[in-house]
N, C-alpha and C positions, 0 to 999 in steps of 0.2 A: 831092259823092257820098260821100267818106270821112266827112264830118261826119255825114251821115244814117245811115250804116252803124254809126258809132261810138256813136251816141246811147244805145242801150239799155245797152251796156257802161259808158259814161261815167255814166249815171244811177245805177248801182249801186256807185259808188266815192266816195272822198273828194273827187273833182273836181266832183261833182254840184252842191253849193251854190255853189262858185266860178264854175262855168259859169252857173248860174241868175242869179247876181248880175252877170254880164257882165264878169267879171274876167279870163278867159283870152283874151288878145288876141294878135293877129298870129301865129297858130300856124304853125310849120313842120311840126309834128306835133301832132295832137289825136285820139287813137284808139288802138285795140289795137296793141300791139307784137308782136314775134314769139314772145313767151312767153305761153303759155296763161293767161288770166285777168288779164293785166296790161295796163293802159292807160297810155299815155305822153302827156306834154305838153312841147313845146318852143315857147317864145314869151315873151310878157311877162305879168306878173301886175299887174293894176291895184290899187294900194293906196289911192289917194284920187282920187275922180272930180271932174272940173271941173263947175261948175254947168251944167245943161242950158239952152240957149237954144232955145226952141221945139222942133223936132224934130231940131235939128242935134246929131249925135254928135260930141262933142269928145274929144280924147285925154285920158288921165287927168292929173291934176296931179302925181301921184307914182306911179311903177311900179317894180317889180323887174324888170329886163330880163335877157335872155339865160338865161331860166329853162330848166332841165332837171328834170323830175320824173316820178315814176311813182306809180300807185295800183293797188291789187289789187281786182278785182271782189268785192263782198261784205264789204270791209273799210272801216272809217271813218277810218283814219289813213293819211297819206302816208308810206311807208317811206323815200323819198328825195326831197330837193328841193335844188336849187342855183340861185343867181342872183347878179346883179350889182347893187350899190347904190352910188350916188354918195357916200352918207355912212353911216357906221356907225350913226348915231342912227336910221335908218330900220329897223333890226333890229326895233324895237318895233312898227312898222307891219306888217311881214311877219308877226310872231308874232300880232298881233291879227287880221289878215285870215285867216290860215290857222286860227287858233283851235283848234277841237276836232279839226281834221285832223292836229295835231301829237301826237307821243307820246314818251314817255321813251326808247323804243328806236329812234326814227327817226334817219336820218343827214341832217343839214341843214347845207348849206355856203353861206355868204354871202361873196362877194368884194367888199370895200369899197375905194373909191378913196382914202379918206383914212386908211388904216391904214398904219403904218410898214412899209416893204417888207421889213424883216428879221424881222417878228413874225408869229406865228400864235397865235390864242387859241381857248379854248373858253368860251362864255358861256351860262350857264343862264338861260332865260327862259320863263315860262309852262309849267313842267313839261317843257320840251324842252331839249336841249343843242345849241347852234349852234356850228359850226366857223366862226370868223371869220378870213378870210385876206386878204392884201393882193393887189391886182391891179396888174400893171405895164401894158404896152401890149397884153397878150395878151387872148384871150377866155376866158370861163368854161370853155367847151369845152376849149380847149388847156390851161388851167390844171388842169382835172380829170384830163386825160390824164397830165399830169406828176405830179400828186399821187398818182395811183394806179399809176404806172409802166405805162401802157398804150401800146404802140407804135402810132403812127398808121398804120403800114403794115398792121397786123393788122386795122384797121377799114376799109381802102380798099374792100373788095368788099362790105361791108355796106350796106344801105339805112339811111335816117334812123332807123327804128325799131330796127334791129339795133344801130346805134352807141349809141343811148340804152340799150338792154338791157345792152351791155357795160359802159358807164359805171356804170349803176345797180347791176349785179351786183358791180362792184368797190367801189362806195360802201358797199354793205350789209356787206361784209367788213372795211371799213376800221376799224382799231382803234388807230391812233396817237393819243396824247394830247398836248395842248399846254397851256400855262399857262392855268389857269382864272381868269377875271376876272369881276366883276359887270358888268351893263349900265352902272351909274353910273361904274364905273372906266373902262370903255370910252369913255364920253363925255368924260372928262377926258383920256384918252390920244390921242383922234383928232385929226388935223390939220385944216387948213382944207378946206372943200369946194371942189373944182374946178369951174370953169365948165362946165356941161354942154353948152354950144354948141361947145366945142372938139371936134376930131376924135376921136371915140370909137367903139369897135366897137359895132355895133347888135345 
């Protein structure tokens, strides 16, 4: 029901192409938020598809999980995107998949499992600036609340869309700077990739 209602709004946002390509998976939210003209997505972004066998839909070979993102109706860029990556190297895949939906003024946060827990970086890529942060055993959602100093209690009474609005609004105002490194430098600094089959937040 929600997906049907959300469709016209979604079609006029930066999510439209990603939706048409079948990349917006397992949504907890995919539709209008509580802010007029804003569409939100919480779920997974497929980065690389597995080869199709007959009509069998297979999970993607590579995905950015725990995604929180917003788009505005009538605009071609995503103002805010956050997600979890097993390895920093997949920043390239995220940037390539999002493509023209990225902008120089957007706020993009990638929590990477193989980045030193004491480090935070900014990485310019494809005309956008990515905040690259380590993730411990927490979720992207909890990490963002901590990064933006949002009290969990303040969000308790809000619905999924309201919680995303609060996080996105804080993200858009975020102006802290970290050490800027290139993508190549990040590849040299990243640690080994953890086994994805270990217990991880989904």
